[in-house]
C-alpha positions in Angstrom: -29.5 9.1 38.6 -26.2 7.4 38.2 -25.2 7.5 34.5 -22.5 5.7 32.6 -21.5 6.9 29.1 -19.7 4.6 26.7 -18.5 7.1 24.0 -17.5 10.8 23.8 -20.5 12.1 21.9 -22.8 10.6 24.5 -20.8 12.2 27.3 -21.0 15.6 25.5 -24.8 15.3 25.0 -25.3 14.5 28.7 -23.0 17.5 29.7 -24.9 19.9 27.4 -28.1 18.8 29.2 -26.6 19.6 32.6 -26.0 16.0 33.7 -22.2 16.0 34.2 -22.7 15.6 38.0 -24.8 12.5 37.4 -22.0 10.8 35.4 -20.2 8.1 37.4 -18.0 6.6 34.6 -17.0 7.3 31.0 -15.0 5.7 28.2 -11.3 6.4 27.6 -11.8 9.0 24.9 -14.4 11.2 26.7 -12.5 14.4 27.4 -15.1 17.2 27.3 -16.0 18.8 29.6 -12.6 18.6 31.3 -14.2 17.4 34.6 -15.2 14.0 33.1 -11.5 13.0 32.8 -11.5 12.6 36.6 -14.2 10.0 36.4 -13.6 6.2 36.4 -12.2 5.2 33.0 -14.1 2.3 31.5 -11.6 1.7 28.7 -11.7 2.5 25.0 -15.1 2.7 23.3 -14.5 -0.5 21.3 -13.3 -2.5 24.3 -15.4 -1.3 27.3 -14.6 -3.0 30.6 -18.2 -4.3 31.3 -17.1 -5.8 34.7 -16.1 -2.3 35.8 -19.5 -0.9 34.5 -21.2 -3.5 36.7 -19.1 -2.5 39.7 -20.2 1.1 39.4 -23.9 0.1 39.7 -25.3 2.6 37.3 -29.0 3.4 37.0 -28.7 4.2 33.3 -26.2 3.4 30.5 -25.9 5.4 27.3 -24.2 3.4 24.5 -23.7 4.1 20.8 -23.2 2.5 17.4 -21.7 5.6 15.9 -18.2 3.9 15.7 -17.9 0.7 13.6 -17.1 -2.2 15.8 -19.2 -1.1 18.9 -21.8 -3.8 18.2 -20.1 -6.2 20.6 -20.1 -3.7 23.4 -23.7 -2.9 22.8 -24.7 -6.6 23.0 -22.9 -6.9 26.4 -24.8 -3.8 27.6 -28.1 -5.3 26.5 -27.4 -8.4 28.6 -27.2 -6.4 31.8 -30.2 -5.8 34.0 -29.8 -2.0 33.7 -31.9 0.5 31.8 -30.0 1.7 28.7 -30.2 3.8 25.6 -28.3 3.0 22.4 -27.8 5.9 20.0 -27.1 5.3 16.3 -26.9 8.7 14.5 -26.0 9.1 10.9 -27.3 12.5 9.7 -27.7 15.8 11.5 -31.4 15.2 12.0 -30.6 11.9 13.8 -28.4 13.8 16.2 -31.3 16.2 17.0 -33.5 13.2 17.6 -30.9 11.6 19.9 -30.6 14.7 22.0 -34.3 14.7 22.5 -34.4 11.0 23.3 -31.6 11.4 25.9 -33.5 14.4 27.4 -36.7 12.3 27.7 -34.8 9.4 29.4 -33.1 11.7 31.9 -35.9 14.1 32.8 -34.3 16.9 30.7 -36.8 17.0 27.9 -37.4 20.7 27.8 -33.7 21.5 28.1 -33.1 19.1 25.2 -35.8 20.8 23.1 -34.2 24.2 23.8 -30.8 22.9 22.9 -32.0 21.5 19.6 -33.9 24.7 18.8 -30.7 26.7 19.4 -28.6 24.4 17.2 -31.1 24.7 14.4 -31.3 28.5 14.7 -27.5 28.9 14.6 -27.3 26.5 11.6 -29.8 28.6 9.7 -27.9 31.8 10.6 -24.7 30.4 9.1 -26.5 28.9 6.1 -28.0 32.2 5.2 -24.6 34.0 5.4 -22.7 31.6 3.3 -22.3 32.2 -0.5 -24.0 29.9 -2.9 -21.2 29.0 -5.2 -21.8 27.3 -8.4 -20.3 24.8 -8.5 -19.9 24.5 -4.8 -16.6 24.1 -3.1 -15.6 20.4 -2.8 -14.3 19.2 0.5 -12.4 16.0 1.2 -12.8 15.0 4.8 -10.0 12.7 6.0 -11.0 10.6 8.9 -8.0 8.3 8.5 -5.1 8.2 6.0 -4.2 4.5 5.7 -6.5 3.1 4.6 -8.2 6.3 3.5 -11.5 6.6 5.4 -13.8 9.5 4.7 -17.5 10.2 5.4 -20.0 9.2 2.8 -23.4 10.6 2.0 -25.1 9.2 5.1 -23.0 11.3 7.5 -23.4 14.6 9.4 -20.2 16.0 7.7 -22.1 15.8 4.4 -24.8 18.0 6.1 -22.2 20.4 7.6 -20.6 20.8 4.2 -23.9 21.6 2.6 -24.8 24.2 5.3 -21.7 26.2 4.3 -22.5 26.0 0.6 -19.9 23.3 -0.1 -20.2 19.6 -0.9 -18.5 16.4 0.5 -16.6 14.8 -2.4 -18.0 11.4 -1.4 -21.5 12.6 -0.8 -22.8 10.5 -3.8 -21.8 7.3 -2.0 -24.8 6.3 0.2 -22.7 5.0 3.1 -21.8 6.2 6.5 -18.1 6.0 5.7 -16.1 5.4 2.5 -12.8 3.5 2.1 -10.7 4.8 -0.7 -7.1 5.4 -1.6 -5.0 8.4 -2.7 -6.0 7.8 -6.3 -9.6 7.9 -5.4 -9.1 11.2 -3.6 -7.4 12.7 -6.6 -10.2 11.5 -8.9 -12.8 13.1 -6.5 -11.1 16.5 -7.3 -11.5 18.3 -4.0 -10.8 22.0 -3.5 -9.8 21.6 0.2 -8.5 18.8 2.4 -10.1 18.8 5.9 -8.0 16.5 8.2 -10.0 15.2 11.2 -8.2 12.0 12.2 -10.5 10.2 14.6 -9.1 10.0 18.2 -5.8 11.7 17.3 -4.7 14.9 19.0 -3.9 17.9 16.8 -0.3 17.9 18.0 0.2 14.4 16.4 -0.9 15.4 13.0 1.9 16.8 10.9 1.0 18.9 7.9 4.3 18.4 6.2 3.6 14.6 5.8 0.3 15.4 4.2 1.8 18.0 1.8 4.6 15.6 0.8 2.4 12.6 -0.1 3.9 11.6 -3.5 0.5 10.8 -5.0 -0.8 14.3 -4.2 2.1 16.4 -5.5 1.0 19.2 -7.9 -2.7 19.1 -7.0 -4.3 22.3 -5.5 -5.9 20.4 -2.6 -2.4 19.3 -1.4 -1.1 22.9 -1.1 -0.4 24.2 2.4 -3.2 26.9 2.2 -5.7 24.2 1.1 -5.0 21.7 3.9 -6.7 22.3 7.3 -6.0 20.2 10.3 -9.0 20.4 12.5 -10.0 19.5 16.1 -11.6 16.1 15.6 -13.8 16.6 18.7 -15.7 19.3 16.7 -16.3 17.2 13.7 -16.1 13.5 14.4 -18.5 13.3 17.4 -22.3 13.4 16.8 -23.0 15.9 19.6 -23.9 19.6 20.0 -20.2 20.5 19.7 -20.6 20.1 15.9 -21.9 23.6 16.0 -18.5 24.8 17.1 -17.1 22.8 14.2 -19.5 24.4 11.8 -18.4 27.9 13.1 -14.8 27.1 12.4 -15.6 25.6 9.0 -17.5 28.8 7.9 -14.6 30.9 9.2 -12.0 28.8 7.2 -14.0 29.0 3.9 -15.3 32.6 4.2 -13.0 34.6 6.6 -14.3 37.9 5.2 -17.9 36.9 6.3 -17.0 35.0 9.4 -13.9 37.0 10.7 -13.8 34.9 13.9 -14.9 31.4 14.8 -17.2 31.4 17.8 -16.9 28.5 20.2 -20.2 28.3 21.9 -19.7 24.8 23.3 
């Protein structure tokens, strides 16, 4: 099977199902596993080069609606005479379902079931070890700074927060993502700031600029030891690698219980 993946999370799901060798083209942001960076680059996920996709003559295309704005790309994919699957995950349960669906479509059903079972088992192991604070720790997840974009209640980061006994400060807003401002973040009163700028490498995120935001000065969540700059690939992509993100989140909040962050994927 000749497979094209149009976003990083799809590429990662396919890789975890042992299908890296079947990939013949990926989007610009797909960077895991490292071998996929050698494949033909189809452009950024919001501006896929459909003509190049056609030239590759895939047997199967895996697209996504997980990033706002991908609708136009999806419509182009649907117009092609090629079998396709479009994923649209919101919560953690949706990601499990997507993995199974990809497995069914690629003759990897049992491997997909085993992967989901392992993910669920590890999630429960972490959940059971985490303290049940009352009130729970409040986490502000920063997807983007200007304008402020953060996950809402209909997002897997709300689920990951709850697994470690914390809460997403915007969990009460029933949206996939929330647009706010610095005043809105202050009003949400987080305990920690989790910086996961979508598509931005860690080296390009400067903690000093975050600490020195004038609107945040004096608030606990803006102190150096309350700001954590995290690998966006572990938190922003709806794939099995969220488990590695969860491991790191548990380690950050409870280092005495999780003395090291395990990177399984």
